[in-house]
C-alpha positions in Angstrom: 50.0 27.9 -12.4 47.2 30.0 -11.1 47.9 31.2 -7.5 45.1 32.4 -5.3 45.5 36.0 -4.2 45.0 37.3 -0.6 41.6 38.6 0.4 41.1 42.3 -0.3 40.1 44.3 2.8 39.9 47.9 4.0 43.0 49.7 5.3 41.6 49.4 8.8 41.0 45.7 8.5 44.5 45.2 7.1 46.0 47.2 10.0 44.1 45.1 12.5 45.2 41.8 10.9 48.8 43.0 10.8 48.7 43.8 14.5 47.5 40.3 15.3 50.3 38.8 13.2 52.8 41.1 14.9 52.0 39.5 18.3 52.7 36.0 16.9 55.9 37.3 15.2 57.2 38.7 18.5 56.5 35.4 20.3 58.4 33.5 17.6 61.3 35.8 17.7 61.6 35.6 21.5 61.5 31.8 21.3 64.3 31.9 18.7 66.3 34.3 21.1 66.0 31.5 23.7 67.2 28.9 21.3 70.2 31.1 20.3 71.0 31.6 24.0 71.0 27.8 24.6 73.3 27.4 21.6 75.7 29.9 23.1 75.7 27.8 26.3 76.5 24.5 24.6 79.7 22.8 25.9 82.6 22.5 23.5 85.1 19.8 22.5 88.8 20.1 21.8 89.5 19.8 18.1 92.5 18.5 16.2 94.5 21.3 14.6 96.8 19.1 12.4 94.6 19.2 9.3 96.2 20.6 6.1 94.0 22.8 3.9 94.8 24.1 0.5 93.8 27.4 -1.1 95.1 29.5 -4.0 97.4 31.1 -1.5 99.0 27.8 -0.5 98.7 25.4 2.4 97.0 26.4 5.7 96.3 24.9 9.1 93.0 25.0 10.9 94.4 27.8 13.0 95.2 29.7 9.8 91.6 29.5 8.7 90.6 31.8 11.7 92.7 34.6 10.0 93.3 36.2 13.4 89.7 36.0 14.7 88.7 33.9 17.7 85.6 32.4 16.0 85.4 30.4 12.8 82.3 29.3 10.8 83.0 26.6 8.2 80.6 25.6 5.5 81.2 22.1 4.2 80.4 22.2 0.5 79.2 19.1 -1.3 81.9 18.9 -3.9 83.9 15.7 -4.1 87.1 14.6 -6.0 86.2 13.5 -9.6 82.5 14.2 -9.2 81.3 16.7 -11.9 78.1 17.4 -9.9 77.8 21.0 -8.6 75.3 21.2 -5.8 72.7 23.9 -6.4 71.7 23.9 -2.8 75.2 24.5 -1.6 75.6 27.2 -4.2 72.3 28.8 -3.1 73.7 29.1 0.4 77.1 30.4 -0.7 75.3 33.0 -2.9 73.7 34.3 0.3 76.8 34.6 2.4 77.3 38.0 3.9 80.0 40.5 3.3 82.9 39.5 5.7 83.3 42.9 7.3 80.4 42.6 9.8 81.5 39.1 10.8 85.1 40.2 11.2 83.9 43.1 13.4 82.5 40.5 15.8 85.8 38.5 15.8 84.4 35.9 13.4 85.7 34.4 10.1 83.6 32.6 7.5 85.1 30.1 5.1 84.0 27.3 2.7 85.7 23.9 2.6 85.2 21.1 0.1 86.9 17.7 -0.4 87.4 18.4 -4.2 90.9 19.5 -5.2 91.4 23.1 -6.1 91.9 22.1 -9.8 88.3 21.1 -9.8 86.7 23.7 -7.5 88.5 26.8 -8.6 87.0 27.0 -12.1 83.5 26.7 -10.5 84.2 29.3 -7.8 85.4 31.7 -10.5 82.3 31.0 -12.6 80.1 31.8 -9.6 82.1 34.9 -8.8 82.5 34.0 -5.1 85.1 35.7 -3.0 84.5 33.9 0.3 87.8 32.2 1.4 87.7 28.7 -0.1 89.8 25.7 1.0 90.2 22.1 -0.3 90.3 19.4 2.3 91.5 16.8 -0.1 93.7 14.2 1.6 92.4 15.0 5.1 89.6 13.6 7.2 88.3 17.0 8.2 85.0 16.8 6.4 84.2 13.3 7.7 85.4 14.2 11.2 83.0 17.1 11.2 80.1 14.8 10.4 79.5 16.2 6.9 80.6 13.0 5.2 79.0 12.9 1.7 76.7 15.7 2.6 76.9 19.3 3.7 77.0 21.0 7.0 78.1 24.0 9.1 80.7 23.8 11.8 81.6 26.5 14.3 84.9 26.6 16.1 86.4 28.7 18.9 90.1 29.5 19.2 91.7 30.0 22.6 95.4 30.8 22.0 96.7 27.8 20.1 93.9 25.5 21.1 90.7 25.0 18.9 87.3 23.8 20.1 84.3 22.8 18.2 81.1 24.5 19.6 78.3 23.8 17.1 77.3 21.8 14.0 74.1 21.8 11.9 72.9 20.4 8.6 69.5 19.9 6.8 67.0 22.7 7.7 69.8 24.2 9.9 71.4 25.3 6.6 68.0 26.7 5.4 68.2 29.3 8.2 71.4 30.7 6.7 69.8 31.5 3.3 68.8 35.1 3.2 66.8 34.8 0.0 64.4 32.4 1.7 63.8 34.9 4.5 62.8 37.5 2.0 60.4 35.0 0.2 58.9 34.1 3.5 57.7 37.7 3.8 55.7 37.5 0.5 52.1 36.3 -0.2 53.4 33.5 -2.4 56.2 32.5 -0.1 58.6 29.9 -1.4 55.8 28.2 -3.5 56.8 24.8 -2.1 54.2 22.1 -1.3 55.0 21.7 2.4 54.1 25.3 3.3 50.8 26.0 5.0 48.4 27.7 2.6 50.9 27.3 -0.3 49.6 27.1 -3.8 52.9 25.6 -4.9 53.7 22.0 -5.8 57.5 22.1 -5.7 59.4 19.9 -3.2 61.7 21.7 -0.8 64.6 23.2 -2.7 63.7 21.5 -6.0 63.5 24.9 -7.8 67.0 26.0 -6.8 69.5 26.4 -9.6 73.1 27.7 -10.0 72.5 31.4 -10.3 73.5 31.5 -13.9 71.1 28.7 -14.8 67.7 30.2 -13.8 
């Protein structure tokens, strides 16, 4: 595919264009700051703590998943009992999860949960080389209760003593915001090379080019 290149200009013209874009970038960032503030002000709902999760270390409760922190972010991975499909979109997101140290420093733990039993998910997790804490929800209604059902999602919980509250949930493009690789591509002239992008030369549907990282 032949992709049109940006216009070639003088250094002075480039600097002026960059300054004009910077104004728009700052407006967008401040708007996002306001959305983030509104998210922090969302009310919360008391959440059941009786779920049983399973990891390679044994059984765990929802309180255990916090691992001593007050905040918990849970990614609901699309991996279901007996289904051989391994979602490349979910894998793309997990590939982009941060090192836990910075989150832990802000009293936050990040985990992945999936309805598939460990016997099915562990070989895949090892193949991908992921070290993020991983739990099976097989036998519980946790995934469905969180609204992920047969899809994916991100749930955020807050712990106050022995009580747990749900504060946030997102799916769809909300998950897109958590993929750092896309943020990098958004800085480039070619972008994601997907058909929906303004001025894009690409023809791919959103996410259609994603693969498991050992299948590119």
